[in-house]
TILUMDREN-352830 format. One record per residue (C-alpha): residue number from 1; residue in one letter; x, y, z. Coordinates in nm, 4 decimals, padded with zeros to 6 digits. Example, Ala and Ser with C-alpha at 12.3 -4.5 7.8 and 13.67 -1.06 7.14 Angstrom:
% residues 2
<1 "A" <01.2300 -00.4500 00.7800>>
<2 "S" <01.3670 -00.1060 00.7140>>
% end
This chain:
% residues 214
<1 "M" <11.9727 11.1639 12.1841>>
<2 "T" <12.1447 11.3426 11.8951>>
<3 "I" <12.0600 11.2173 11.5478>>
<4 "D" <12.3559 11.2057 11.3067>>
<5 "I" <12.1911 11.3130 10.9831>>
<6 "V" <12.4985 11.2261 10.7723>>
<7 "H" <12.5001 10.8750 10.9168>>
<8 "I" <12.1267 10.8304 10.8486>>
<9 "L" <12.1722 10.9469 10.4877>>
<10 "I" <12.4610 10.7038 10.4429>>
<11 "V" <12.2498 10.4222 10.5882>>
<12 "I" <11.9616 10.5029 10.3507>>
<13 "G" <12.1941 10.5092 10.0499>>
<14 "V" <12.3580 10.1811 10.1514>>
<15 "I" <12.0202 10.0182 10.2105>>
<16 "L" <11.8807 10.1187 09.8712>>
<17 "F" <12.1929 09.9917 09.6946>>
<18 "S" <12.2207 09.6702 09.8945>>
<19 "M" <11.8556 09.5666 09.9013>>
<20 "T" <11.8155 09.6438 09.5299>>
<21 "L" <12.0954 09.3994 09.4524>>
<22 "H" <11.9578 09.1511 09.7083>>
<23 "E" <11.6133 09.1416 09.5472>>
<24 "A" <11.7386 09.1665 09.1875>>
<25 "I" <11.9599 08.8607 09.2442>>
<26 "H" <11.6577 08.6722 09.3797>>
<27 "A" <11.4781 08.7590 09.0561>>
<28 "F" <11.7726 08.6798 08.8269>>
<29 "V" <11.8314 08.3382 08.9898>>
<30 "G" <11.4611 08.2572 08.9615>>
<31 "Y" <11.4688 08.3528 08.5943>>
<32 "W" <11.7833 08.1434 08.5435>>
<33 "L" <11.6046 07.8478 08.6995>>
<34 "G" <11.3228 07.8760 08.4493>>
<35 "D" <11.0581 08.0962 08.6141>>
<36 "E" <10.9502 08.4250 08.4502>>
<37 "T" <10.7183 08.5391 08.7317>>
<38 "A" <10.9546 08.8034 08.8655>>
<39 "K" <11.0319 08.9287 08.5162>>
<40 "L" <10.6615 08.9597 08.4276>>
<41 "Q" <10.6023 09.1591 08.7476>>
<42 "G" <10.8884 09.3992 08.6784>>
<43 "R" <11.1171 09.2658 08.9530>>
<44 "L" <11.3996 09.1663 08.7196>>
<45 "S" <11.5293 09.5193 08.7715>>
<46 "L" <11.7982 09.7300 08.9390>>
<47 "N" <11.5424 10.0054 09.0041>>
<48 "P" <11.5124 10.0410 09.3859>>
<49 "I" <11.1516 10.1558 09.3582>>
<50 "K" <11.0546 09.8109 09.2298>>
<51 "H" <11.1754 09.6433 09.5488>>
<52 "I" <11.1195 09.8824 09.8403>>
<53 "D" <10.8957 09.7870 10.1315>>
<54 "P" <10.8289 10.1101 10.3260>>
<55 "F" <10.8606 09.9389 10.6661>>
<56 "L" <11.1265 09.6710 10.6169>>
<57 "T" <11.3496 09.8607 10.3698>>
<58 "L" <11.3370 10.2114 10.5144>>
<59 "L" <11.1547 10.2690 10.8408>>
<60 "L" <11.2866 09.9722 11.0391>>
<61 "P" <11.6569 10.0104 10.9429>>
<62 "I" <11.6454 10.3880 11.0019>>
<63 "I" <11.4955 10.3413 11.3479>>
<64 "L" <11.7630 10.0825 11.4294>>
<65 "A" <12.0341 10.3188 11.3066>>
<66 "I" <11.8991 10.6010 11.5211>>
<67 "I" <11.8941 10.3912 11.8410>>
<68 "G" <12.2342 10.2377 11.7667>>
<69 "A" <12.1109 09.8799 11.7282>>
<70 "P" <12.2327 09.6304 11.4628>>
<71 "I" <12.0772 09.7340 11.1328>>
<72 "F" <11.8696 09.4816 10.9424>>
<73 "G" <11.5592 09.4706 10.7262>>
<74 "G" <11.4185 09.3396 10.4028>>
<75 "A" <11.2204 09.4315 10.0946>>
<76 "K" <10.9158 09.3202 09.9017>>
<77 "P" <10.9503 08.9452 09.8472>>
<78 "V" <11.0359 08.8501 09.4897>>
<79 "P" <10.7558 08.6248 09.3580>>
<80 "F" <10.8258 08.2939 09.1941>>
<81 "N" <10.6202 07.9949 09.0822>>
<82 "P" <10.7651 07.6765 09.2360>>
<83 "N" <10.6041 07.4745 08.9570>>
<84 "N" <10.8250 07.6453 08.7000>>
<85 "I" <11.1687 07.6274 08.8584>>
<86 "R" <11.4179 07.3488 08.8185>>
<87 "W" <11.5168 07.1270 09.1131>>
<88 "G" <11.1958 07.1782 09.3133>>
<89 "E" <11.2443 07.2852 09.6733>>
<90 "W" <11.6208 07.2976 09.6231>>
<91 "G" <11.5693 07.5454 09.3402>>
<92 "A" <11.3489 07.7547 09.5682>>
<93 "A" <11.6174 07.7377 09.8388>>
<94 "L" <11.8784 07.8556 09.5886>>
<95 "I" <11.6618 08.1509 09.4916>>
<96 "A" <11.6163 08.2388 09.8589>>
<97 "V" <11.9787 08.2186 09.9739>>
<98 "A" <12.1052 08.4068 09.6675>>
<99 "G" <11.9806 08.7343 09.8200>>
<100 "P" <12.1508 08.7091 10.1609>>
<101 "L" <12.4676 08.5695 10.0020>>
<102 "T" <12.4725 08.8807 09.7830>>
<103 "N" <12.4736 09.0920 10.0992>>
<104 "L" <12.7561 08.8834 10.2446>>
<105 "F" <12.9559 08.9311 09.9217>>
<106 "I" <12.8940 09.3093 09.9267>>
<107 "A" <13.0101 09.3249 10.2905>>
<108 "F" <13.3267 09.1331 10.2018>>
<109 "I" <13.4062 09.3584 09.9042>>
<110 "M" <13.3410 09.6782 10.0992>>
<111 "F" <13.5611 09.5583 10.3868>>
<112 "G" <13.8330 09.4732 10.1360>>
<113 "I" <13.8158 09.8213 09.9823>>
<114 "F" <13.8296 09.9730 10.3320>>
<115 "A" <14.1381 09.7690 10.4145>>
<116 "V" <14.3178 09.8281 10.0838>>
<117 "I" <14.2728 10.2044 10.0598>>
<118 "G" <14.3360 10.2541 10.4331>>
<119 "A" <14.0450 10.4922 10.4739>>
<120 "P" <14.0172 10.6369 10.8255>>
<121 "A" <13.7014 10.5049 10.9930>>
<122 "S" <13.6110 10.8612 11.0975>>
<123 "G" <13.6327 10.9994 10.7423>>
<124 "L" <13.3420 11.0053 10.4991>>
<125 "A" <13.4796 10.7239 10.2821>>
<126 "G" <13.5482 10.5127 10.5880>>
<127 "Q" <13.1993 10.5769 10.7255>>
<128 "I" <13.0381 10.4771 10.3971>>
<129 "L" <13.2439 10.1602 10.3587>>
<130 "M" <13.2038 10.0391 10.7176>>
<131 "T" <12.8335 10.1241 10.7170>>
<132 "A" <12.8035 09.9132 10.4028>>
<133 "V" <12.9842 09.6282 10.5785>>
<134 "L" <12.7655 09.6417 10.8896>>
<135 "V" <12.4351 09.6930 10.7066>>
<136 "N" <12.4989 09.4119 10.4613>>
<137 "L" <12.6089 09.1736 10.7372>>
<138 "G" <12.2930 09.2691 10.9269>>
<139 "F" <12.0793 09.1934 10.6232>>
<140 "F" <12.2630 08.8658 10.5657>>
<141 "V" <12.2262 08.7416 10.9242>>
<142 "F" <11.8639 08.8505 10.9681>>
<143 "N" <11.7424 08.7115 10.6380>>
<144 "M" <11.9135 08.3776 10.6979>>
<145 "I" <11.7156 08.3177 11.0192>>
<146 "P" <11.5166 08.0032 10.9295>>
<147 "I" <11.1731 08.1416 11.0183>>
<148 "P" <10.9092 08.2017 10.7471>>
<149 "P" <10.8922 08.4251 10.5506>>
<150 "L" <11.2656 08.5018 10.5827>>
<151 "D" <11.4990 08.3625 10.3166>>
<152 "G" <11.6614 08.1121 10.5502>>
<153 "S" <11.3312 07.9287 10.5888>>
<154 "R" <11.3555 07.8086 10.2285>>
<155 "V" <11.6469 07.5872 10.3243>>
<156 "L" <11.4215 07.4244 10.5818>>
<157 "Y" <11.1536 07.3767 10.3167>>
<158 "A" <11.4068 07.1766 10.1160>>
<159 "L" <11.5126 06.9640 10.4119>>
<160 "A" <11.1947 06.9272 10.6159>>
<161 "P" <10.9314 06.6519 10.5805>>
<162 "E" <10.5984 06.7383 10.4189>>
<163 "F" <10.4022 06.7990 10.7431>>
<164 "V" <10.6642 07.0487 10.8626>>
<165 "R" <10.6472 07.2321 10.5286>>
<166 "R" <10.2697 07.2675 10.5581>>
<167 "G" <10.3138 07.4135 10.9061>>
<168 "M" <10.5724 07.6577 10.7789>>
<169 "E" <10.3368 07.7618 10.4975>>
<170 "A" <10.0691 07.8388 10.7588>>
<171 "I" <10.3192 08.0529 10.9536>>
<172 "E" <10.4318 08.2296 10.6370>>
<173 "R" <10.0810 08.3655 10.5734>>
<174 "F" <10.1302 08.6060 10.8621>>
<175 "G" <10.4317 08.7543 10.6815>>
<176 "I" <10.5260 09.0982 10.8004>>
<177 "V" <10.3124 09.0663 11.1167>>
<178 "L" <10.5256 08.7735 11.2345>>
<179 "I" <10.8489 08.9586 11.1629>>
<180 "F" <10.7206 09.2601 11.3523>>
<181 "L" <10.6336 09.0434 11.6529>>
<182 "I" <10.9766 08.8779 11.6460>>
<183 "I" <11.1420 09.2204 11.6476>>
<184 "M" <10.9195 09.3583 11.9238>>
<185 "V" <10.9118 09.0579 12.1553>>
<186 "G" <11.2589 08.9230 12.1005>>
<187 "S" <11.4500 09.2403 12.0116>>
<188 "S" <11.7133 09.1936 12.2826>>
<189 "L" <11.7762 08.8289 12.1918>>
<190 "V" <11.7765 08.9024 11.8175>>
<191 "G" <12.0156 09.1943 11.8699>>
<192 "T" <12.2563 08.9863 12.0817>>
<193 "F" <12.2500 08.7033 11.8268>>
<194 "M" <12.3108 08.9379 11.5349>>
<195 "I" <12.5942 09.1252 11.7043>>
<196 "A" <12.7700 08.7947 11.7751>>
<197 "I" <12.7426 08.6737 11.4140>>
<198 "I" <12.8347 09.0125 11.2661>>
<199 "T" <13.1382 09.0331 11.4943>>
<200 "F" <13.2441 08.6856 11.3836>>
<201 "F" <13.2326 08.7774 11.0155>>
<202 "I" <13.4185 09.1057 11.0698>>
<203 "Q" <13.6913 08.9150 11.2505>>
<204 "V" <13.7111 08.6678 10.9619>>
<205 "F" <13.7309 08.9537 10.7116>>
<206 "G" <13.9989 09.1182 10.9239>>
<207 "Q" <14.2080 08.8027 10.9242>>
<208 "I" <14.1749 08.7695 10.5468>>
<209 "F" <14.2839 09.1298 10.4844>>
<210 "G" <14.5210 09.1620 10.7802>>
<211 "L" <14.3160 09.4364 10.9443>>
<212 "S" <14.1549 09.4563 11.2875>>
<213 "V" <13.8693 09.7057 11.3297>>
<214 "L" <13.7241 09.5716 11.6580>>
% end
Protein backbone atom coordinates (compact mmCIF):
# COMPACT_ATOMS: atom_id res chain seq x y z
CA MET A 1 0.00 0.00 0.00
CA THR A 2 1.45 3.35 -1.09
CA ILE A 3 0.92 6.25 1.27
CA ASP A 4 0.16 9.57 -0.45
CA ILE A 5 2.04 12.01 1.75
CA VAL A 6 0.49 15.07 0.09
CA HIS A 7 -3.00 13.69 0.72
CA ILE A 8 -2.17 12.97 4.38
CA LEU A 9 -0.81 16.51 4.85
CA ILE A 10 -3.97 17.94 3.27
CA VAL A 11 -6.11 15.79 5.56
CA ILE A 12 -4.19 16.97 8.64
CA GLY A 13 -4.54 20.62 7.62
CA VAL A 14 -8.26 20.23 6.92
CA ILE A 15 -8.80 18.42 10.22
CA LEU A 16 -7.05 21.09 12.28
CA PHE A 17 -9.02 23.86 10.57
CA SER A 18 -12.36 22.06 10.71
CA MET A 19 -12.21 20.67 14.22
CA THR A 20 -10.95 23.97 15.61
CA LEU A 21 -14.05 25.69 14.23
CA HIS A 22 -16.24 22.78 15.38
CA GLU A 23 -15.07 23.03 18.99
CA ALA A 24 -14.84 26.83 19.04
CA ILE A 25 -18.48 27.08 17.92
CA HIS A 26 -19.46 24.68 20.73
CA ALA A 27 -17.73 27.06 23.14
CA PHE A 28 -19.14 30.26 21.61
CA VAL A 29 -22.72 28.91 21.66
CA GLY A 30 -22.30 27.81 25.28
CA TYR A 31 -21.02 31.28 26.16
CA TRP A 32 -23.92 32.88 24.27
CA LEU A 33 -26.33 30.73 26.28
CA GLY A 34 -24.90 32.04 29.53
CA ASP A 35 -22.18 29.58 30.55
CA GLU A 36 -18.57 30.74 30.97
CA THR A 37 -17.07 27.30 31.67
CA ALA A 38 -15.46 26.93 28.25
CA LYS A 39 -14.13 30.49 28.37
CA LEU A 40 -12.59 29.96 31.82
CA GLN A 41 -10.88 26.79 30.57
CA GLY A 42 -9.43 28.51 27.50
CA ARG A 43 -11.70 26.77 24.99
CA LEU A 44 -13.27 29.96 23.65
CA SER A 45 -10.40 29.99 21.17
CA LEU A 46 -9.43 29.42 17.54
CA ASN A 47 -6.11 27.93 18.64
CA PRO A 48 -6.10 24.27 17.45
CA ILE A 49 -3.86 23.21 20.34
CA LYS A 50 -6.66 24.03 22.77
CA HIS A 51 -8.98 21.47 21.16
CA ILE A 52 -6.86 18.58 19.85
CA ASP A 53 -7.39 15.05 21.12
CA PRO A 54 -4.35 13.03 19.97
CA PHE A 55 -6.43 9.95 19.07
CA LEU A 56 -9.74 11.36 17.80
CA THR A 57 -8.38 14.48 16.08
CA LEU A 58 -5.18 13.14 14.52
CA LEU A 59 -4.42 9.43 14.80
CA LEU A 60 -7.86 8.03 13.93
CA PRO A 61 -8.54 10.28 10.89
CA ILE A 62 -5.02 9.74 9.53
CA ILE A 63 -5.37 5.96 9.81
CA LEU A 64 -8.73 6.14 8.05
CA ALA A 65 -7.21 8.30 5.30
CA ILE A 66 -4.36 5.84 4.80
CA ILE A 67 -6.68 2.83 4.43
CA GLY A 68 -9.11 4.74 2.22
CA ALA A 69 -12.06 4.61 4.61
CA PRO A 70 -14.50 7.48 5.29
CA ILE A 71 -12.67 10.02 7.45
CA PHE A 72 -14.20 10.99 10.77
CA GLY A 73 -13.09 11.88 14.28
CA GLY A 74 -13.54 14.37 17.07
CA ALA A 75 -11.71 16.53 19.57
CA LYS A 76 -11.60 17.21 23.29
CA PRO A 77 -15.19 17.80 24.41
CA VAL A 78 -15.96 21.43 25.22
CA PRO A 79 -17.07 21.61 28.87
CA PHE A 80 -20.23 23.35 29.93
CA ASN A 81 -22.28 23.61 33.10
CA PRO A 82 -25.91 22.66 32.35
CA ASN A 83 -27.01 24.65 35.40
CA ASN A 84 -25.81 27.88 33.78
CA ILE A 85 -27.22 27.63 30.29
CA ARG A 86 -30.58 28.89 29.15
CA TRP A 87 -33.31 26.48 27.99
CA GLY A 88 -32.04 23.45 29.96
CA GLU A 89 -31.58 20.29 27.91
CA TRP A 90 -32.59 22.13 24.75
CA GLY A 91 -29.78 24.61 25.36
CA ALA A 92 -27.36 21.70 25.81
CA ALA A 93 -28.67 20.16 22.57
CA LEU A 94 -28.09 23.45 20.76
CA ILE A 95 -24.51 23.60 22.03
CA ALA A 96 -23.94 20.03 20.86
CA VAL A 97 -25.40 20.27 17.35
CA ALA A 98 -23.67 23.61 16.68
CA GLY A 99 -20.37 21.77 16.16
CA PRO A 100 -21.51 19.21 13.56
CA LEU A 101 -23.64 21.82 11.80
CA THR A 102 -20.48 23.92 11.49
CA ASN A 103 -18.84 21.00 9.69
CA LEU A 104 -21.85 20.65 7.39
CA PHE A 105 -21.67 24.38 6.60
CA ILE A 106 -17.91 24.16 5.88
CA ALA A 107 -18.52 21.20 3.54
CA PHE A 108 -21.22 23.14 1.71
CA ILE A 109 -19.02 26.24 1.30
CA MET A 110 -16.01 24.22 0.13
CA PHE A 111 -18.14 22.34 -2.41
CA GLY A 112 -19.52 25.65 -3.63
CA ILE A 113 -16.01 27.07 -4.11
CA PHE A 114 -15.00 23.87 -5.93
CA ALA A 115 -17.99 24.20 -8.25
CA VAL A 116 -17.63 27.94 -8.89
CA ILE A 117 -13.90 28.03 -9.65
CA GLY A 118 -14.05 24.80 -11.66
CA ALA A 119 -10.94 23.39 -10.04
CA PRO A 120 -9.87 20.03 -11.49
CA ALA A 121 -10.30 17.31 -8.87
CA SER A 122 -6.77 16.04 -9.61
CA GLY A 123 -5.16 19.45 -9.03
CA LEU A 124 -3.92 20.66 -5.66
CA ALA A 125 -6.77 23.14 -5.17
CA GLY A 126 -9.32 20.52 -6.14
CA GLN A 127 -7.78 17.98 -3.76
CA ILE A 128 -7.85 20.44 -0.87
CA LEU A 129 -11.45 21.52 -1.50
CA MET A 130 -12.85 18.01 -2.00
CA THR A 131 -10.89 16.67 0.97
CA ALA A 132 -12.44 19.47 3.02
CA VAL A 133 -15.89 18.46 1.76
CA LEU A 134 -15.42 14.77 2.56
CA VAL A 135 -13.71 15.27 5.93
CA ASN A 136 -16.29 17.75 7.14
CA LEU A 137 -19.18 15.57 6.01
CA GLY A 138 -17.51 12.66 7.81
CA PHE A 139 -17.22 14.70 11.00
CA PHE A 140 -20.83 15.86 10.66
CA VAL A 141 -22.28 12.37 10.16
CA PHE A 142 -20.15 10.67 12.82
CA ASN A 143 -20.73 13.27 15.50
CA MET A 144 -24.49 13.30 14.88
CA ILE A 145 -24.79 9.59 15.71
CA PRO A 146 -27.04 9.66 18.80
CA ILE A 147 -24.75 7.60 21.06
CA PRO A 148 -23.06 9.17 24.12
CA PRO A 149 -20.70 10.96 24.20
CA LEU A 150 -21.17 12.03 20.56
CA ASP A 151 -22.92 15.35 19.90
CA GLY A 152 -26.05 13.74 18.49
CA SER A 153 -26.79 12.15 21.86
CA ARG A 154 -27.60 15.58 23.29
CA VAL A 155 -30.71 15.73 21.14
CA LEU A 156 -31.82 12.48 22.76
CA TYR A 157 -31.14 13.97 26.18
CA ALA A 158 -33.59 16.75 25.33
CA LEU A 159 -36.26 14.34 24.06
CA ALA A 160 -35.85 11.28 26.28
CA PRO A 161 -37.58 10.61 29.62
CA GLU A 162 -35.55 10.92 32.82
CA PHE A 163 -34.71 7.21 33.21
CA VAL A 164 -33.31 7.08 29.68
CA ARG A 165 -31.17 10.15 30.38
CA ARG A 166 -29.68 8.49 33.46
CA GLY A 167 -28.83 5.43 31.39
CA MET A 168 -27.18 7.59 28.76
CA GLU A 169 -25.16 9.36 31.46
CA ALA A 170 -23.88 5.97 32.63
CA ILE A 171 -22.86 5.08 29.07
CA GLU A 172 -21.19 8.47 28.59
CA ARG A 173 -18.75 7.80 31.44
CA PHE A 174 -16.95 5.31 29.20
CA GLY A 175 -16.31 8.12 26.70
CA ILE A 176 -13.47 7.39 24.33
CA VAL A 177 -13.45 3.67 25.21
CA LEU A 178 -17.01 3.31 23.91
CA ILE A 179 -16.19 5.18 20.70
CA PHE A 180 -13.14 2.97 20.16
CA LEU A 181 -15.26 -0.17 20.60
CA ILE A 182 -17.88 1.12 18.16
CA ILE A 183 -15.18 1.75 15.58
CA MET A 184 -13.47 -1.62 16.11
CA VAL A 185 -16.55 -3.84 16.38
CA GLY A 186 -18.84 -2.08 13.96
CA SER A 187 -16.34 -0.52 11.55
CA SER A 188 -17.91 -2.09 8.45
CA LEU A 189 -21.44 -1.06 9.42
CA VAL A 190 -20.34 2.44 10.47
CA GLY A 191 -18.39 2.86 7.23
CA THR A 192 -21.33 1.74 5.06
CA PHE A 193 -23.70 4.05 6.93
CA MET A 194 -21.36 7.02 6.64
CA ILE A 195 -20.66 6.49 2.94
CA ALA A 196 -24.40 6.43 2.24
CA ILE A 197 -25.06 9.68 4.14
CA ILE A 198 -21.99 11.44 2.74
CA THR A 199 -22.99 10.42 -0.79
CA PHE A 200 -26.49 11.78 -0.19
CA PHE A 201 -25.18 15.20 0.88
CA ILE A 202 -22.72 15.40 -2.02
CA GLN A 203 -25.57 14.68 -4.41
CA VAL A 204 -27.65 17.41 -2.76
CA PHE A 205 -24.73 19.86 -3.02
CA GLY A 206 -24.25 18.86 -6.65
CA GLN A 207 -27.88 19.59 -7.44
CA ILE A 208 -27.68 22.98 -5.74
CA PHE A 209 -24.54 24.00 -7.67
CA GLY A 210 -25.31 22.10 -10.89
CA LEU A 211 -22.26 19.87 -10.57
CA SER A 212 -21.95 16.09 -10.40
CA VAL A 213 -18.75 14.68 -8.87
CA LEU A 214 -19.92 11.09 -8.29
